[in-house]
N, C-alpha and C positions, 0 to 999 in steps of 0.2 A: 362803654367802649366796645363792646362786642357788637351792638347794634351799628356803631360807626364802621367797624371792620366789614360786617356783613352785608349792609344796607347802603353804604356811602363809598368807602376806600374800594372794595371788590367790584362793585358795578362800573365805578369809574376805570378800573384798570381794565375791565373787560370791554367797555365802549373804546378806551384809548388802543387796545390791542386790535380790536376790529377796525378801526379807523386806519391803522398803520399795517394792517396785514400781519401783524405779530402773533406767532403761534402760542396756543395755551393749551397744555395737555393736563395731566394730573397735578403738576407743579407741586410735588411732594419731594422734598430733599431727602426723604428715606428711600425713595425710588432708586435712585442711582446705586445706592449702597446695598439694597435688598437685591436688584437685578444682578449687580456684580457678585454678590455672595451666592446667588443661585447659579449663576453660570459658572462660578469656579467649583463649586462642591457637586452640582449635579452633572455638568458637561464639560469640566476640567479646562474651560477658557479663561484666559487670563483676563481679570477685571480691568487692568490699564490699558488694554489694547484698543486700538482704533476701531476694531470691529464692534467690540462691546459698547463702546463709547456711542456709536451709531445707534446701537439696539436703545441705550439709556435716553438717547434725544428722543426717539421715536416715541417712547412710552412717556418721558417728561414734558416734551413741548408738543406732541401729536404727529411731529415729523422731524427730519434731520434738519438740522441749520444749514443755511445756504449763505457762504460768504459773500456771494455777489448781490445778497439783498442787505442794504445799509440798515434796514429796521429791524432786522432779526436780532434777537438776544446775543451778547457776547459770550455769556456764560456757556462752556460747551458741556457743562454738567459731567465731567469726568469722575472717575471714581479714585477722589483725591484724599483717601483715609489709609490709615495703615492697614494692612491686608488682615490683621488680626480682629478688626472689627467683625469678620464673619462668625467668630466664637460667640458674639452677642447676637448676631441676626440668623445664625444658622437653624434655630428650630422654626423661624418664619417661612422658609422657603418651600416648605411644602403646602402652603396655601396660596390662593390666588391673591394678588395685591388688593383687590377690591375688598377682600376680608382684612387683610393686614393693615389697610391705611386707617379705618375708622377705629379698630382695636387700638393701634398704636398711637392714636389721636387721645383716646379716653385714657389710656396708660400713663400718657404725659399729664392729664389733667390731674389723675390721682397721685402720680409723682410729685406734682408741684404742690398739691395740697398738703402732702406729707412733708415736704421740705420746710413748709412754714413752721410746723410743730419742732422739727429737727433743729432749725436755726433757733427758736425760740429757747431750746433746752440747751444749745451750745452757749447762748449769751446769757444764759442764768436769769431770763426774764419770764416771770409768772404774771402776766398781766389777766385783769377779769376776763370771764368768758366772752363777753360783748366786745372787749377789745380783740381778743383773739378772732372773733368771728368777722370783724371790719377788717383785720390784717388778712384774713383768708380771702375775703370777698375782693379786697382791693389788689392782692397779688394775683389772683385768677382773673381779676378784670382790668389789668394793665395792658397798655400795649404791646412791651416784650412778651408777655405770656400769649396774647392773641396770635400775634405774628408767628411766634415759635410753634404753636400748636397749629395754626393754618398751614405753615410751610413744613410741618413735622421736622422740625429741626433736632438733629442728635444733641446739640448744644444743650437742650432742656434735659435730655438724659444725663449729660455730663454734669450739669449743675445739681441734679438730684444726687449723683454718685458722690460729689464734693460735700453736699449737706450731710449724707450718710457717713462719710469718712470723718468729718468733723464732729459729728454726734457720737460716734464710735470712739474717737480719742477722748471726748469729754468724759466718756464712762470707762475709760482705762481699757478698751477692748482693742488694744493696738494690733493685734494680728489681722483681725478683721479690717480694721481702718487701712491696714497696709495693702491688702488685697484690693480695696476700693480705689485707693490711690492709683494703684497701677492701671486699673481698668478706665480711669479718667483720661489716660493717655490717647484713647482713641481720637480726641481733639487735642492734640499737644500744644497748640498755640494759646489753650485756655489755661493750661496748667503751667506755663513757661515760668511763672514766678512762685507759684504755689508749692511746686515740689522741691525748689531749691530751699526755700523756707522750711518746710516740714522737716526736710532732711537734715539741714543745719541744725533745727530745734532738737532732732532725734540725737544727734551726734554730741550735742552740748551736755546732755545727761544720759551717757551712752549706757551705763550699767541698768538704768530704769527703762530708757526707751528703746533698746536694742530691737526688742521683737518687731517693732514698727518696721525697721529699716530691713530686716531679714524677711519680713513677708512681702514688702513691696519687691525687694530684689528677686526673690524667688517667683512671684507671680510675673513680674516682668519678663524674666528669663524664659518662663513657660510660655508666654504670649509670643514672644520673638522667635523661639525656636520652633514652636508649633507652627508659626507662620512661614518659617524658611522650609518646614518639611512640605508644607502644603504647596507653595510657590517659592522655589529658590530664586534668590535674587531680588526679592520684590523691594527691598529697601531703596536701591537705585531707582526703581521706577516709581516708587512712592515719591522720592525727592523730585524727579522729572515732572511728575503730575502736580506737585505743590508749585514747582516754578511755572509751569504752564498756566496754572490757575490764577496765580498773581498777575501774569501777562495778559490772558484773555478777559479778564475782568478788570483790570486796572487797579485792583486793590493794593494796599500797601501804606497807606496813610492812617495815622492814628486819629482818634477823637480832636486831639490838640493840635495835630498838623492841620486838620481841616478846619478847625476853628481859627487858628491863627495863620501861620505860614509854616512850610516844611522845616525851615531852619529855626524859628522860634518854638514851633512844636517839639522839635528834637530836643532843643536846650530845655525847655520845661520838662520834658519827659525825663531827662537824665538828672535833672534836680530831683524830681519825685522819686525816682529810683535810688538816689544816693541818700534821701531822708528815709526811706523805706529800708535800707540797708541798717541805717542808724538805729531805727525802732527795732529791727529783728535782732540786731546786736544786743540791744539793752534789754529784751524780752526773752532772749533764748534759754533761760532757765527757769521761766514762768511754767508753773504745773499746768497740767492739761485742762483741769478744770477751772482755771483762774480767769478773772476779768481781763488781766495783760494778755493772756493767749488768745482769747476770742477776739479782742480789739485788734490785736495784730492780724489774725487771720482775715476779719473783715477788710482792715486796710489793704493786705496784699491782694484781695479780689478786686477792690475798689480801683487801684492802681492799675491793676491789670486790664480792666476795661478802659480806663483812660489813656494808657501809654502804648498798648498793643496795636499792631496794624490791622484794626478791625472796628467797623463803625456801625454794623447791623444791630438793630435795637434789641433784637432777642438776646444779644450778649449781655444787656444789662440786668438780666436775672442774677448775675454774680454780684450785684449791688445789694441783694436783699438783707444779708446780715449786717451791712454798713447802715443801711436805711432803718432797720429794726432798732439798731444800736442808738441812732439818731433819737428817733421816735421815744423810745423807752428812757431817754435823758430829759428830764422835766426841767432842767435848767437852760433849754436850748435859747429861749428868748428872754431869760432873766439876767443877762449880761448888763453890766453898767455904762460899757462903751457903746455910743451911739453908732459908731461906724460897723462895730461888729453885729448889731442887732439889724441894721439895714443889710448889711451882707447876708446874714441869716434869712431874712425876709425874700430876699431877692433869690437866693439858691432854693429855698423852700417852694416859690412860686414857679421855678423851672420844673421842679419835680411834680408840682400839682398841675400843671398847665394842661398835660394832655388829657386828663379827666375834664377839667373845665372846658375844654375847646370841644372834645368829643360831645359832651353834654348839652353845649350850645347848638352845634349840629344837629343832634338829635331833636332838640326842640324846634330849630327851624324846618326840619324835614317834615313836620306837621302843618306848616302854613305855606312854605315855598315849593316850588316845582322840584323834583328830583335832580334834574340836570343843574339848576342853580347851586343847590348843596353840593352837587359833588364836583363842582368848580372849586369848591373851597376844601377838598380832600386833605391838602397839606397842613391845614391849620393846626391839628393837634400834634404834628411833629416839629412844629417850629423850634421846640426847645429840646430835642431828641440828643442833639450833640452836647448841649450844655449840661446835660443831667449828671453824667459820671464826675466831671470837675467839680460840679455843686456838691456832689455826694462826698467826694474827698474832702473839700473845703468844711463843710459842716462837721465831718468825722474828726478832723484835726484836734478840737478842743478835747474830745474824749480820749484820742490816742495820747495826747501830751499828759493828761491826768493820769492815764494807765501806766505812762513809761515812768512817771515819777513815783508810782508806787511798785514798780518791779523789784522783785528780789535782787539782792545783790549776789554777784558770782561768788560760788564758794572759793 
């Protein structure tokens, strides 16, 4: 997979950019956030301003974008994050970005590796050492990981925070878990379903779990108040930046809407959310260390990737707990219903296809010219959009079994 990204996908993108005079700079999604943080803390400049946006474009693309050039990228790379992200990036502003960039990349590699072990703990799965090694290699060698590290996406940081939060909940460290949950809101669209579920789970056993809510609220209040002190009125500017982002990138459709139609996608998304609400209601009293809790958590994240208006592959790292839960279920293909077996095989093929295709392209690169292989650059991504709903389908039998074992409300 990494050979495919480094020697096939990136060279194709570079050749295509040169052909269409499309600018390519450092292409680090960390850079707009890093530069905005530096300008705000060191020079007291508004990171949401047009002037800072132009400076970001010079670093990210190599020059400012020109609306008169139809081939120029549409993504203006504005500072479209809550301003309290500066509290996480503040220590990096005293270093050159040429140093920050590789250090952050290796930090993400380590964080994803640790996340593998955290999710295994959350799911109460203790596979043999060889299986753990395989899971680690496949997780670090999947396209979402490769893309996220190459783009230096903060989504990977949030995925690590979510894994840490879940592991702390499983260990009954609710205060620390609440702090990490508040930190995940630097990417609010990712936790738009997770936070309501965890807060509802907390309220359902208030006397036992209230520390979690207290820690989350206090930490969130500290982030918001601190951000307001540093940049008064930032919330309105952040909302405007989000609206502008959806307009200039044309984003807004979910995986389901892209695969089907906007109408059918919304209808199916509504059905999945209603089903999720029913599962959350049934498992609201489940102890933190139970299979019911971990299964519901995996379902929440899988449905998030499926129904939220985001289709970038790096978001699929949220599917890790669901995939591990599926892999750890030895009865996946032992069902008696032939239709279920066929569906399981198809869904599994969707998930495995990126590795099969990238492996085929890697072998082809030894016998075919580079230009020929690069023309097939999209082959490993053919099933990318189908992977989230496939994971949800494979997860459903585990969830239904867990729901039937859920504790009865007192």
